[in-house]
Legacy VTK file of the C-alpha trace (Angstrom):
# vtk DataFile Version 3.0
C-alpha trace
ASCII
DATASET POLYDATA
POINTS 74 float
-8.117 21.679 3.994
-6.158 18.564 4.852
-2.841 17.862 3.194
-1.231 14.449 3.576
1.854 12.998 1.934
2.136 9.450 0.667
4.499 7.380 2.823
5.684 5.449 -0.232
6.299 7.941 -3.051
6.364 11.062 -0.806
3.890 12.821 -3.121
1.782 15.452 -1.398
-1.951 14.749 -1.588
-4.361 17.683 -1.409
-8.118 17.420 -1.013
-7.944 13.833 0.145
-11.005 11.607 0.236
-10.570 8.575 2.457
-10.851 5.254 0.591
-11.027 7.034 -2.745
-7.862 9.121 -3.194
-6.165 8.286 0.114
-5.681 4.872 1.693
-4.371 3.904 5.109
-2.979 0.427 5.669
-0.589 -0.947 8.305
0.166 2.534 9.679
1.056 3.851 6.233
-0.658 6.531 4.161
-0.849 5.788 0.447
-1.970 7.614 -2.654
-4.183 5.827 -5.150
-1.372 4.948 -7.545
0.748 3.424 -4.764
-2.222 1.364 -3.577
-2.705 0.071 -7.118
1.008 -0.751 -7.338
0.824 -2.589 -4.001
-2.056 -4.739 -5.204
-0.304 -5.374 -8.527
2.944 -6.411 -6.833
1.385 -8.923 -4.397
-1.199 -10.416 -6.781
1.086 -13.123 -8.298
2.159 -14.310 -4.842
-1.411 -14.397 -3.565
-2.611 -16.406 -6.548
0.180 -18.959 -6.105
-0.338 -19.430 -2.354
-2.212 -22.575 -1.409
-3.707 -22.927 1.149
-4.381 -19.245 1.671
-4.312 -17.737 5.168
-5.095 -14.206 6.295
-2.094 -14.136 8.650
0.232 -14.847 5.735
-1.527 -12.227 3.590
-1.279 -9.539 6.288
2.434 -10.277 6.756
3.015 -10.171 2.986
1.268 -6.790 2.735
3.186 -5.317 5.691
6.548 -6.592 4.407
5.862 -5.295 0.899
4.842 -1.891 2.273
7.944 -1.682 4.483
10.240 -2.447 1.544
8.445 0.048 -0.698
8.631 2.774 1.942
12.381 2.268 2.252
12.949 2.365 -1.517
10.342 5.043 -2.211
8.627 2.927 -4.858
7.299 -0.570 -5.540
LINES 1 75
74 0 1 2 3 4 5 6 7 8 9 10 11 12 13 14 15 16 17 18 19 20 21 22 23 24 25 26 27 28 29 30 31 32 33 34 35 36 37 38 39 40 41 42 43 44 45 46 47 48 49 50 51 52 53 54 55 56 57 58 59 60 61 62 63 64 65 66 67 68 69 70 71 72 73
């Protein structure tokens, strides 16, 4: 049995299923609720960005994850 903890909220995840209950992005492990919060927090910025670029999006995601990991929440 694999046990992993979320790098954002520090919640321990048991019986993880990759890409269903456990997500890995930018060297960070995330539970499903933190992944949903990440998407919710960047959505307004992504919708307002014109023209869109993947480099900008990747930087936005990494910066948002770094800030959330430091605070322990989004």
